[in-house]
LUMVOBA-998233 format. One record per residue (C-alpha): residue number from 1; x, y, z. Coordinates in steps of 0.5 Angstrom, whole numbers, plus 500, padded with zeros to 3 digits. Layout:
<paros>
NUM;X;Y;Z
...
</paros>
This chain:
<paros>
1;500;500;500
2;503;507;498
3;504;512;503
4;498;517;504
5;500;524;501
6;499;530;506
7;494;535;504
8;498;540;510
9;504;539;514
10;505;543;520
11;513;544;521
12;517;547;526
13;512;546;532
14;513;545;539
15;507;539;539
16;504;537;545
17;500;531;543
18;496;529;550
19;496;522;547
20;499;516;552
21;502;513;546
22;506;519;544
23;512;523;548
24;510;529;552
25;513;534;547
26;515;533;539
27;519;538;537
28;518;537;529
29;512;536;524
30;505;534;524
31;501;532;517
32;494;531;515
33;490;528;509
34;485;531;505
35;480;527;509
36;482;532;515
37;485;526;519
38;492;526;522
39;497;522;518
40;503;522;522
41;507;526;527
42;515;526;527
43;522;530;528
44;527;531;523
45;525;532;515
46;518;533;514
47;514;529;509
48;513;533;502
49;506;535;499
50;501;539;501
51;500;546;504
52;506;547;509
53;505;551;515
54;511;554;519
55;509;554;526
56;516;558;528
57;517;554;534
58;510;555;537
59;506;550;541
60;501;546;537
61;496;542;541
62;490;539;541
63;483;543;540
64;480;544;547
65;474;539;548
66;468;542;552
67;464;537;555
68;459;541;558
69;456;548;554
70;450;552;552
71;452;556;546
72;445;559;545
73;447;564;551
74;453;568;548
75;448;574;548
76;446;574;555
77;453;575;558
78;453;580;564
79;446;578;567
80;444;575;573
81;451;578;576
82;450;576;583
83;445;571;583
84;446;563;584
85;444;558;579
86;436;559;579
87;436;566;579
88;441;567;574
89;438;562;569
90;432;566;570
91;436;573;569
92;440;570;563
93;434;567;559
94;430;574;560
95;431;575;553
96;432;569;550
97;426;566;553
98;422;570;547
99;427;568;542
100;424;565;535
101;427;560;531
102;431;564;527
103;433;568;533
104;436;562;537
105;440;560;530
106;444;567;531
107;445;566;538
108;447;559;537
109;452;561;531
110;455;567;535
111;456;562;541
112;459;557;536
113;464;562;533
114;466;564;539
115;468;558;542
116;472;556;535
117;475;563;535
118;478;561;543
119;481;554;541
120;475;550;543
121;474;545;537
122;469;540;540
123;463;542;544
124;457;538;548
125;452;543;547
126;446;543;551
127;441;547;547
128;435;552;549
129;429;548;551
130;423;549;548
131;420;550;554
132;422;557;558
133;425;557;565
134;422;559;572
135;425;561;578
136;421;559;584
137;422;561;592
138;427;557;596
139;433;557;590
140;429;552;586
141;426;552;579
142;423;549;574
143;421;549;566
144;414;550;563
145;409;554;559
146;408;555;552
147;412;550;548
148;416;552;542
149;416;549;535
150;420;544;533
151;424;549;529
152;427;552;535
153;431;545;537
154;432;544;529
155;435;551;528
156;440;550;534
157;443;544;530
158;443;548;524
159;447;554;527
160;453;549;529
161;453;545;523
162;454;552;519
163;459;554;524
164;463;548;523
165;465;546;530
166;464;539;532
167;459;538;537
168;454;533;541
169;447;536;540
170;444;535;547
171;436;536;548
172;431;536;554
173;425;532;554
174;421;537;556
175;417;532;560
176;413;537;564
177;408;538;558
178;404;533;554
179;403;525;555
180;409;520;555
181;407;519;547
182;408;526;546
183;414;527;549
184;417;521;546
185;414;524;539
186;418;530;540
187;424;527;542
188;424;523;536
189;422;529;531
190;429;532;533
191;433;526;532
192;430;525;526
193;432;532;523
194;439;531;526
195;440;524;522
196;440;529;515
197;447;531;518
198;450;524;520
199;455;524;514
200;458;530;517
201;464;529;521
202;463;535;525
203;456;532;528
204;458;527;533
205;451;525;535
206;445;526;539
207;444;526;547
208;439;527;552
209;440;534;557
210;437;530;563
211;432;534;567
212;432;530;573
213;434;536;577
214;427;539;576
215;423;533;575
216;416;532;579
217;417;524;579
218;422;518;578
219;418;517;571
220;423;522;568
221;429;518;570
222;425;512;567
223;423;515;561
224;431;518;560
225;433;511;561
226;428;508;555
227;430;513;550
228;438;512;552
229;437;505;550
230;433;506;544
231;437;511;541
232;444;509;544
233;446;516;546
234;449;519;552
235;445;523;557
236;448;529;561
237;444;531;567
238;445;537;571
239;445;534;578
240;448;536;585
241;450;543;582
242;446;548;587
243;448;549;594
244;440;549;595
245;436;543;596
246;442;538;597
247;438;533;600
248;433;533;595
249;438;533;589
250;442;527;593
251;435;523;593
252;434;524;585
253;441;521;584
254;438;514;587
255;432;515;582
256;437;514;576
257;440;508;580
258;433;505;581
259;431;506;574
260;438;503;571
261;441;509;568
262;447;509;571
263;453;507;567
264;458;509;562
265;453;513;558
266;451;517;564
267;455;524;565
268;453;528;571
269;454;535;570
270;457;539;576
271;456;534;581
272;459;538;587
273;454;536;593
274;455;529;593
275;457;524;599
276;462;518;599
277;457;513;597
278;454;517;591
279;461;518;588
280;463;510;590
281;456;508;586
282;457;512;580
283;464;510;579
284;463;503;580
285;457;504;575
286;462;507;570
287;459;514;570
288;463;520;569
289;462;527;571
290;463;534;567
291;467;539;572
292;465;547;570
293;470;551;575
294;469;558;572
295;462;558;572
296;462;554;579
297;465;560;582
298;461;565;578
299;455;562;581
300;457;561;588
301;455;553;587
302;461;550;590
303;468;546;589
304;467;539;586
305;472;534;589
306;475;533;583
307;482;529;586
308;477;525;590
309;473;523;585
310;479;521;580
311;481;517;586
312;475;513;586
313;475;512;579
314;470;517;576
315;472;519;569
316;472;527;569
317;472;532;563
318;472;539;563
319;467;544;560
320;466;552;559
321;459;551;561
322;454;558;559
323;458;563;556
324;454;568;560
325;456;565;567
326;463;563;564
327;463;570;561
328;470;569;557
329;470;563;553
330;477;562;555
331;480;555;556
332;486;557;559
333;482;561;564
334;478;555;566
335;484;551;567
336;487;555;571
337;481;557;576
338;480;549;576
339;487;548;578
340;488;554;583
341;481;552;586
342;483;545;588
343;490;547;590
344;487;552;595
345;482;547;597
346;487;542;599
347;492;546;601
348;497;542;597
349;500;544;590
350;501;537;588
351;494;535;588
352;493;537;581
353;498;538;576
354;499;542;570
355;499;536;565
356;493;533;569
357;489;539;568
358;491;540;560
359;489;533;559
360;482;534;563
361;480;539;558
362;482;535;552
363;483;528;552
364;479;527;558
365;473;531;556
366;473;527;550
367;474;520;554
368;468;522;558
369;464;524;551
370;466;517;548
371;469;521;543
372;477;519;544
373;478;515;538
374;477;522;534
375;478;528;538
376;482;530;544
377;489;528;542
378;494;529;536
379;495;522;534
380;495;518;527
381;488;517;525
382;484;522;529
383;482;529;527
384;487;534;525
385;484;539;530
386;489;543;533
387;491;550;536
388;497;554;534
389;499;558;540
390;505;563;540
391;509;564;547
392;513;569;544
393;507;574;542
394;506;577;547
395;513;574;550
396;512;569;556
397;519;568;557
398;524;562;556
399;520;556;556
400;523;551;561
401;517;547;561
402;513;547;555
403;506;544;558
404;507;549;564
405;508;555;560
406;502;553;556
407;498;552;561
408;500;557;566
409;503;563;562
410;499;562;555
411;492;565;554
412;487;568;548
413;493;573;547
414;497;568;545
415;492;564;540
416;494;565;533
417;491;559;529
418;485;554;530
419;485;548;525
420;479;543;525
421;479;537;520
422;486;540;517
423;483;546;515
424;485;553;518
425;478;556;521
426;480;562;525
427;486;567;525
428;488;572;531
429;481;570;534
430;477;572;527
431;474;567;523
432;476;565;516
433;470;562;514
434;464;566;516
435;464;574;518
436;464;575;525
437;462;582;524
438;456;580;520
439;454;574;525
440;455;579;531
441;451;585;528
442;445;580;527
443;445;577;534
444;445;584;537
445;440;587;533
446;435;581;534
447;436;581;542
448;436;589;542
449;429;588;538
450;427;583;544
451;429;588;549
452;425;593;546
453;418;590;547
454;420;584;552
455;417;585;560
456;424;587;564
457;422;583;570
458;429;582;573
459;434;586;575
460;441;585;573
</paros>
């Protein structure tokens, strides 16, 4: 069999593969084929053929994987600034609750481009529910009211496809409205719509946004389990996030156990206010959790015992959560806040290393989502999704330890290029595929129009 001819070769890179089969640092080259898949990494003379990209000694690292995101929130930053979870959700959705299908398309497109321009190439995306959210007294909340049309859910899929980000599309069952048959039919309708994108390598599958945190009965856990099995999809519920009603949240974990939901397909979003028994049972069942360090701090939700979870055998990934409560979709900030919070909490600088935190936001998140055969590290056979990050512009000093410099000293200011599938999609924080300015203008105009007529019932 003849050797594959590269379509692109990145040379003179300080490559951080983040793959257990590779060295920690490869000072050399990376090649990818026309199919957007990595052919090889190596040192010495680079293979001939295709476009040559000179990294000039900059870092070449895997694109970040966000295992927990809400891309439609990109236009809702600066709302609910002193609220905990449920008050913040109500404030954050003050305008998007009135969004049409076209409006939510542009909000999601804006959010997806924001992620790409900041080096996040794969996202698990919790789409906006077809039901509005309502905060209740005592720090609680629920979804209910007028059901939006199927096109509302479909528009959010189209937006991510148009942006070019790799994504898992996660939807709520909206099971507070309708019979079980109607709930299942609505879910099936969106799944069927998504099937038209199955051949795109950016569409990585459907998922359930588990609603057990707001559910009225155990029947919700049973229905989620039924649909997980029917469609062979994963489920990520927000659970044990808020510091309110902890006993009630902990009880609902057992609803999942009793419904037979626990297993590798169940990912707990946030999972802060656990007990040793809950962690042990979840780990033994093969469950995972997604850690959102920045938003957990922003909302005062608490500190997840990530080192303890990992010792128990729980798989952990990292997400950037809502752009409206992470505020800046900055994976370097997210890593550092997580790293520093854990070290301060444990009073131990060795409790979590820089290599481990980088792994959690790349390969670890891919593993949690079941995508580690395709994304999360730079190795032959995986998608050529990578970032080029220059520690000399602006200068961060001598690189004594490449991974330490990358994690601790670099950031968005050093991010020069983002590549997805062997194609450059962003340079210097600007999309090369779509007009960021046009998308921003469209999104701003639509949300401003909603603002002009919407009842403004909650202060920021």
